[in-house]
N, C-alpha and C positions, 0 to 999 in steps of 0.2 A: 504494501500499498504506500502511496505517496502521501507527503505528510505536508501539512503547513502552507496550505495553496489553495484559491477557490478552484470548486470540483474534484476535491479529492475526500478522502473519507476519514481522516485524525489528523490531528491536530497538538503538540507537544509542546506542554510549559514546564515549569521548574519544578511542580511537584505534581504534575499527571499529563497521563496521555489520555486525551478526550477521542475517541472512536464513534462515529455515525453506527446509532443503534442497531437497525434496520438492515442496514447496507452492511458491515461487518457480521451482522451475525448468519444474514443468509449465506454469505461467502464460510463461514463455518460450518453451518448445519453442510452445504453441501461437499466441504473438506472430508468430513468427520461422513460421512455417506461414501464418499468414495475410497476411503479405507475402508468400508465393510463394514463400520464400528455399529452395533444393533443400539434399537431401545433409544435413539435421537427425539426428541419430543418435536412434534410438526408445529407446534406453535411457538411462537417468538419469545411471549411471555415467561413460557415455560423453561426455555431456553435462559432466559435471563436471570430465571429465578434458580437455575442452577448454578449458571456461574457464580452468582452472590453467595450460595449456601458453601461453597469450596474455594471464600474469599479471594477469586480471580478477581473480581469489580470491586469498587466502593461503594458502599451504602450514600444514600443520601441523608438529608438532618430526617427526613421521614421515615428512614429504613428500607426505602426503594432501590429500585436497582438503576433505575432510569433519572437522568439528570437532563434538564433542558435549560441549552446555555445558548448566547448570540456569539458569533465571532465574528471578528472586525479588524479589517487589515485597509488602511486608507478610506479609500470610499467606498467600500463593499464591504456587506455585512447578509448575516445570513443566520438564521436561528434554527437549530437541529435538536433532535433528542440523540444522548449521548450515553456510552458504558464508559464510565472512567474507571483507569486502571493507575497502579504504581508505575512508574515510566522502572523500574528495577526489574519487574516482573519479565520483558522484554531483552533488557539487553545488559542484566548482569552487571558485569565487569566489562563491558566491551564499551567502545567508545559512541559515546552517543549523538545522535544527530543535533544540529544548533536548536535551540527552543523559538517557538513561532513567536516574529517579530509584531503582529499586534497583539488584540489582545480575545481572550475567552471567557467569557462574564455571565456567572450564574444567572437564572431567571430569576426575578424578581418574585414568582409565585411556588418558585422555589423553597422558600422560607431558607435563604442561607446567602452570605456575603459576595461579593462580586469576587472576582478572581482575576484580576490582572496580570499579564506575564510581565515579569520583570525588566526593565529596558534603561539604557544609562541614563534618562532624562527622567524626570515628575510625572506622571501621567494620569488624567483624570479619566475612569472606566464609566464607562456611561450603561446604567442599568438599562434593563430589556424592561418596558413596560409589559403587563403584565395582562393587558388587552391585547397585545399583539400576539400574532398566530404562529405557530411553529410552520415553517416553508418545508417542503418536501423535502427528503433526503436525496443526497448526488448518487446516482448510478455510476459515472465515468471513472473506472477505476481499469487497472491493471487485471490482465489476468495473470500475475504472477503467484511467484509460492509467497501468497497472502499470509501464512500461518508459521513459514519458517524459523519466523525469530520466537513466535512462541515456544514452538515447539524445542526450542534451542535456548529455553530461557536461562538452564543451568551453566551458565560459562564458568567453571568451576576453578577455585583457587588454592592454591596449597594450604596447609592446614598452619591455622595461628600458630607462630612460636615452634618451636622444635624441641621443646620438650613436654613431658608426659604427668602429670599430674600424680602423686603418690597417692598409691592405694591404701584405704582405712576401712574401718568396719566403724559400723555406726554405733550410735552412745544411745544407750536405751532409757536415757530419762524421759522424762514426759514433758513436752514444751509449751508453753502457753500460746494463745492466739497471738498475743504480740511480741514473740520473740524474732530475733533476726531472720533467723531460717525462713519464719512467715513472712516477714516483710520484703525478703527477697523474691518468693514465691508469687506476692501479691505487687507488685512491682514487676516482672513478668507479666503476670497476669493485663495489667492495664495497660503495660507497651504492648502486648500483642493487639487488643480492643481500639486501642487508640495509632495503631499503626506505625510508633514510633520505632518499634521492633517489628523485623517485617521476617518472613517465615517462610522456607524453601527456595530462596534466594542464592544465589552463585555467594553472595558474603554476610547470608544469614548466620545467626550464633543459634536459632529455635527451628526445626525438623520435624516434619510427620513423615513415620518411618514404621512398617510393621505393626500398625495399627496402632500406635504409643507416639510420646513424644521424646525426640531429644534433644536435650539440653547442651549447646557446646561446651567444652570444658576446655581451654580455660577462657576463651573469650568472652562467654556472655558474663561471666564471673567479674573478669576483669574492666568491663565495660561500667558493670555496677558500682564496683568499687569507684569508679573513675566519676562517675557522676553523684557517689554519695563518699565523698571525703572524710577521711574519718569515723567510715559507722564505725571498725574498731574499738573507739572509743572505750577506755573502763577495761577492756582486755587485757590481762598481764601477760599473752600470750605474743613472743615476738617471731611471729611471720607475718610475711607478705598480706595485705589486706583483704585481696580476692580470695589466699587460699584459706583465711578465717570466716568470710564468708561460707566458703563451699562446706566447711565443717558444719556449720551451722545450718545450711541447706540438706546436709546428711542424716542431720540430728531430727529431723523432720519424718524420713522416713517415706518418703511419698514414692522414692524411684525404687525401680524394679532389681534387685542384684543376681550377679553373675552365679552359675552352678558352685561355684571356685568360691563364692563368700565374698568377692570383689565387689565393688559400685561400677566403674568405667567400661564400658562399650564402647566398643571401635563399628563404626560402620563403613562399609567400601562405598565409594561414589565412584560411577560410572557414567561420567558424562558425551560428549558428542567429539570432543577434541581431548580429551587427556583422564587418568585415574587419581584417585588418590583415597585418603581416608579423613573419618572425621571421628573424635574419642568425645566421650560425654555421657550424661545420666537419661535412663528412660525414665519417663515416669510412669509410672504404674497406670492411675487413671486421670485419663486425657482430660476427663472434666474438670479436674482443678486448673486446666486451663483455656479450654473451650466450650463456649456453649454450644456451636456447632463444631463438630471434628473436620478439619480438611481432608482433603486425598491425602493420601503418600504422596511422597514426593518421589517420584517414579525412578529416578538416577541411584538410590539409596538403597543396601541391602546391611541389614545388622548382620556381622559376623556371629555365626555361631560358637560357643566356647570350645 
């Protein structure tokens, strides 16, 4: 799909990829059918719901999959219904195209604020009137490999850090709900809900695999310690803060242990261009982090003991 010009079906801003809903969904359905995949809904609304339920598209403030927004570039303006995606889902660690030089403004009746595209000079974004009617979706699209980048969303990176965290066994003590370990888990859940923490992306530290959730170590714990410096204050342990946080998390006993009693699991990552591994904790009950569990990352496989 071409981007960022009149007559196309996608616009890339700093924080979102806006895809014209009907055009892209029709292309998506055609592609899936061409791959002999069964059970594809004939209704676009059902497809929207599926994409939304698996966290592939962002929801509006009202919880819907479809956004109405006006695209403006110079003297050209048009209003469309969009699916909104995180750019990292498409490009991963690859070079992103340049951002749209115009504006994408969320419609007033979407009960959300306008989203201007950042430009060097300040710019006033014109809010679309709630009385104006959406225009038809553009159909001038290339017959290209329009889902190639989507299927290649996991452009993989090497594991963060060369050292593997030391194995340890769980403390059997019972922890209060406001324990440091629970505070970390709450931070993870809130980060997932707000999209501050991405999942199943090439740089993500959270993945769904084997029907459970992998929390990548040390990366996720290091980020928590960086965002909350001094979190281990009051502790007499002379260790790095992220390791202290990790030990507090282990005390919750919400992770799955390996047959040999150790805590850290290894996942093989098979990507389009290279292989690597990720190490981390598997959450026994995914509902601790997700109200609706996303699909497994198809490129990850848990190593057996």
